DRENPADREN-361127 format. One line per 4 residues: their letters; for each residue x, y, z of C-alpha. Coordinates in steps of 0.02 Angstrom, whole numbers, always signed. Layout:
! residues N
a = X/Y/Z  ...
END
This chain:
! residues 174
xxxx = +15/+9/+0  +70/+172/-43  +105/+290/+82  -70/+419/+137
xxxx = -174/+285/+47  -314/+192/+108  -345/-6/+17  -511/-4/-24
xxxx = -533/-131/-165  -465/-292/-123  -388/-390/-260  -528/-535/-294
xxxx = -628/-375/-305  -519/-292/-444  -475/-462/-542  -666/-515/-562
xxxx = -688/-320/-626  -558/-345/-742  -609/-512/-805  -783/-442/-804
xxxx = -704/-306/-940  -605/-427/-1026  -750/-553/-1047  -867/-419/-1098
xxxx = -768/-351/-1236  -706/-525/-1306  -916/-584/-1290  -930/-422/-1403
xxxx = -789/-442/-1524  -853/-617/-1556  -1030/-587/-1550  -1048/-593/-1734
xxxx = -1003/-793/-1726  -1103/-909/-1641  -1013/-1077/-1572  -900/-1124/-1442
xxxx = -781/-981/-1401  -916/-868/-1384  -1001/-970/-1298  -852/-1007/-1160
xxxx = -838/-814/-1138  -1005/-794/-1101  -952/-944/-963  -817/-854/-922
xxxx = -923/-696/-863  -1045/-796/-771  -936/-882/-659  -859/-690/-629
xxxx = -1001/-654/-578  -1049/-785/-475  -880/-771/-398  -912/-594/-364
xxxx = -1085/-638/-285  -984/-750/-169  -860/-655/-125  -986/-529/-60
xxxx = -979/-642/+95  -803/-676/+103  -729/-491/+70  -663/-357/+142
xxxx = -795/-226/+205  -801/-121/+9  -831/-278/-72  -979/-308/+23
xxxx = -1150/-238/-56  -1222/-204/+99  -1084/-78/+130  -1127/+9/-37
xxxx = -1296/-29/-96  -1408/+80/-14  -1606/+92/+32  -1705/+203/-125
xxxx = -1690/+345/+0  -1514/+373/+18  -1514/+344/-162  -1607/+474/-211
xxxx = -1545/+583/-68  -1372/+569/-148  -1439/+607/-338  -1517/+757/-273
xxxx = -1342/+806/-197  -1256/+762/-374  -1385/+871/-472  -1337/+1000/-337
xxxx = -1172/+999/-353  -1139/+954/-174  -1093/+758/-165  -998/+696/-58
xxxx = -842/+591/-96  -848/+394/-36  -693/+283/-6  -808/+158/-100
xxxx = -947/+166/-215  -1077/+317/-206  -1241/+255/-176  -1287/+272/-345
xxxx = -1138/+168/-404  -1170/+50/-289  -1328/+9/-380  -1242/+37/-549
xxxx = -1130/-138/-497  -1298/-238/-481  -1376/-167/-635  -1211/-231/-727
xxxx = -1180/-387/-640  -1396/-421/-649  -1375/-404/-824  -1213/-497/-867
xxxx = -1293/-633/-804  -1449/-626/-882  -1355/-594/-1048  -1248/-753/-1007
xxxx = -1419/-844/-940  -1505/-795/-1114  -1361/-854/-1209  -1361/-1016/-1129
xxxx = -1532/-1050/-1160  -1515/-1013/-1357  -1410/-1193/-1360  -1521/-1284/-1266
xxxx = -1641/-1419/-1348  -1790/-1337/-1291  -1758/-1177/-1373  -1638/-1217/-1516
xxxx = -1672/-1130/-1694  -1791/-1026/-1620  -1764/-836/-1660  -1861/-752/-1500
xxxx = -1710/-816/-1362  -1583/-757/-1470  -1693/-582/-1511  -1688/-572/-1309
xxxx = -1498/-605/-1302  -1444/-474/-1415  -1561/-342/-1316  -1476/-385/-1173
xxxx = -1307/-358/-1240  -1363/-196/-1282  -1433/-163/-1139  -1268/-201/-1041
xxxx = -1187/-97/-1183  -1309/+57/-1121  -1258/+23/-936  -1076/+4/-967
xxxx = -1088/+172/-1047  -1184/+253/-898  -1058/+152/-795  -911/+229/-862
xxxx = -998/+419/-865  -1009/+404/-712  -825/+356/-673  -764/+506/-771
xxxx = -902/+619/-687  -870/+568/-509  -684/+568/-560  -670/+744/-603
xxxx = -785/+797/-466  -674/+731/-326  -517/+767/-413  -457/+581/-409
xxxx = -430/+442/-531  -551/+292/-515  -482/+180/-649  -331/+193/-549
xxxx = -394/+148/-408  -487/-2/-471  -294/-31/-538  -191/-37/-375
xxxx = -356/-56/-258  -282/+113/-149  -380/+289/-131  -299/+432/-12
xx = -414/+420/+123  -545/+568/+157
END
């Protein structure tokens, strides 16, 4: 750990985050192909989501969803603060970022599940499961864009590099 820094995101959180980034990028790159490579990448993404959900119970303080997924009222209060330009800095995820984690993990899980469904004997050859899978993939792209915008805005607003923090795990203390 660097001087004047505190460890916020532990190694498993960071590795699973970047594994998801890589698997989603690879899945997108192979999306025009049906076959084992695209499927295995989807399984890797599903495994990363599953591991992240399990790490919620064993990880450090900032890895636990209860630490950063707040209720509706505090999240809306934080949104009002963002809009007013008075939002406080959080060491871990802020309330909107917490819900973004939930949305992204849920969407990746649904994309992977819907992709798997298209390979089953029951749904093989039908167009609608593929349409659902593709629609969820586009929803994931929109969520990723919103996530990146939130990271950029929060980094700018609080004058800290959140991408570097997700690489190192460390942030300056309050």
